[in-house]
C-alpha positions as CSV (number, residue, x, y, z in Angstrom):
1,X,64.0,33.4,-110.1
2,X,62.6,35.2,-107.1
3,X,62.1,32.0,-105.2
4,X,65.8,31.0,-105.9
5,X,66.9,34.4,-104.7
6,X,64.8,34.1,-101.5
7,X,66.2,30.6,-100.9
8,X,69.8,31.7,-101.4
9,X,69.4,34.7,-99.1
10,X,67.6,32.6,-96.5
11,X,70.5,30.2,-96.5
12,X,72.9,33.1,-96.2
13,X,71.0,34.5,-93.2
14,X,70.9,31.0,-91.7
15,X,74.6,30.7,-92.3
16,X,75.2,33.9,-90.4
17,X,73.1,32.7,-87.5
18,X,74.4,29.1,-87.5
19,X,77.9,30.5,-87.4
20,X,76.8,32.2,-84.2
21,X,75.1,29.2,-82.6
22,X,71.7,31.0,-82.8
23,X,69.5,28.3,-84.0
24,X,66.3,29.4,-82.3
25,X,63.9,31.5,-84.5
26,X,64.6,35.2,-84.1
27,X,61.0,36.0,-85.1
28,X,60.2,35.5,-81.5
29,X,62.4,38.3,-80.4
30,X,61.6,42.0,-80.1
31,X,63.2,44.6,-82.3
32,X,64.6,47.7,-80.6
33,X,67.5,50.0,-80.0
34,X,68.5,49.2,-76.4
35,X,71.8,47.7,-77.6
36,X,72.8,50.9,-79.4
37,X,72.3,52.9,-76.3
38,X,74.9,50.6,-74.6
39,X,77.4,51.5,-77.4
40,X,76.5,48.7,-79.8
41,X,75.6,48.8,-83.5
42,X,72.4,50.4,-84.7
43,X,69.5,48.0,-85.0
44,X,67.1,50.0,-87.0
45,X,63.9,48.3,-88.2
46,X,64.0,46.6,-91.6
47,X,62.5,48.8,-94.4
48,X,58.9,48.3,-95.4
49,X,59.8,46.2,-98.4
50,X,61.2,43.7,-96.0
51,X,58.5,43.9,-93.4
52,X,56.7,40.7,-94.5
53,X,59.9,38.7,-95.4
54,X,60.3,35.9,-92.9
55,X,62.5,32.8,-92.9
56,X,60.3,29.7,-92.6
57,X,60.5,28.2,-89.2
58,X,61.5,24.8,-90.6
59,X,64.8,26.4,-91.9
60,X,66.0,26.9,-88.3
61,X,66.0,23.1,-87.5
62,X,66.7,21.5,-90.9
63,X,70.1,19.8,-90.6
64,X,70.8,20.1,-94.3
65,X,70.0,23.9,-94.3
66,X,72.1,24.3,-91.1
67,X,75.0,22.6,-92.7
68,X,74.7,24.6,-95.9
69,X,74.4,27.8,-94.0
70,X,77.5,27.0,-92.0
71,X,79.4,26.4,-95.2
72,X,78.3,29.8,-96.6
73,X,79.2,31.6,-93.3
74,X,82.6,30.0,-93.3
75,X,83.4,30.9,-96.9
76,X,81.8,34.3,-97.2
77,X,81.3,35.8,-93.8
78,X,83.9,34.6,-91.3
79,X,86.7,36.6,-93.1
80,X,85.2,39.8,-91.5
81,X,82.8,38.5,-88.8
82,X,85.3,35.9,-87.5
83,X,85.1,32.1,-87.2
84,X,83.4,32.5,-83.8
85,X,81.2,35.5,-84.8
86,X,83.1,37.8,-82.6
87,X,83.7,40.5,-85.4
88,X,87.4,39.9,-85.3
89,X,87.9,38.1,-88.6
90,X,91.3,38.9,-90.4
91,X,89.7,41.4,-92.8
92,X,87.2,42.8,-90.2
93,X,89.8,44.2,-87.8
94,X,91.0,46.7,-90.5
95,X,87.6,48.1,-91.4
96,X,86.5,51.6,-90.3
97,X,83.1,50.2,-89.0
98,X,83.9,47.1,-87.1
99,X,81.7,44.0,-87.7
100,X,79.5,43.4,-84.7
101,X,80.1,40.8,-82.1
102,X,77.4,38.2,-82.8
103,X,78.1,36.5,-79.5
104,X,76.5,39.6,-77.8
105,X,73.1,38.1,-77.0
106,X,71.5,41.4,-76.1
107,X,72.3,42.9,-79.5
108,X,71.5,39.9,-81.5
109,X,68.3,39.3,-79.5
110,X,66.9,42.7,-80.7
111,X,67.0,41.6,-84.4
112,X,64.1,39.8,-86.1
113,X,64.5,37.5,-89.1
114,X,63.4,40.2,-91.6
115,X,66.2,42.4,-90.2
116,X,68.8,39.7,-90.9
117,X,67.3,39.1,-94.3
118,X,67.5,42.8,-95.1
119,X,71.1,43.2,-93.8
120,X,72.4,40.2,-95.7
121,X,70.5,41.2,-98.9
122,X,71.6,44.9,-98.9
123,X,74.8,44.7,-97.0
124,X,76.3,48.1,-96.1
125,X,74.9,49.9,-99.1
126,X,71.9,51.3,-97.2
127,X,71.6,53.8,-94.3
128,X,72.5,54.0,-91.5
129,X,75.3,51.6,-92.4
130,X,76.5,53.3,-95.6
131,X,77.0,56.6,-93.8
132,X,79.0,54.9,-91.1
133,X,81.4,53.3,-93.6
134,X,80.1,49.8,-93.6
135,X,82.1,47.6,-96.1
136,X,79.6,44.6,-96.0
137,X,78.8,43.5,-99.5
138,X,75.2,43.0,-100.6
139,X,74.4,39.4,-101.2
140,X,71.0,39.8,-102.9
141,X,72.4,39.2,-106.3
142,X,74.3,36.0,-105.3
């Protein structure tokens, strides 16, 4: 059951990134808050329970996983995050906390794979996102 949940969430994370044309492994990037200082979204570190959660490197280059992830992004994420990952999906423009622009390489470059896994798993139900009015649904039970 836990393996199935992990696989589903990993595919969801991959879908998010594939939708943004970010196929290189984010585990090689540093996590920080420089983007927030420039007016972007908060990129807080993932909580301790997600510290050791990493998407296997093979996922980032597997054509079947990329295709499946793209399908998931298109059906579940693009409505808010936009077809191009610009945060301007039809539902996203009306939200109090706007979805981020995933084309912003500085902001996206600050996030590690465990951060993506946490955000997709928990959605906007955790701080600091909940307090800012995030409407992102949690996908951990999908």
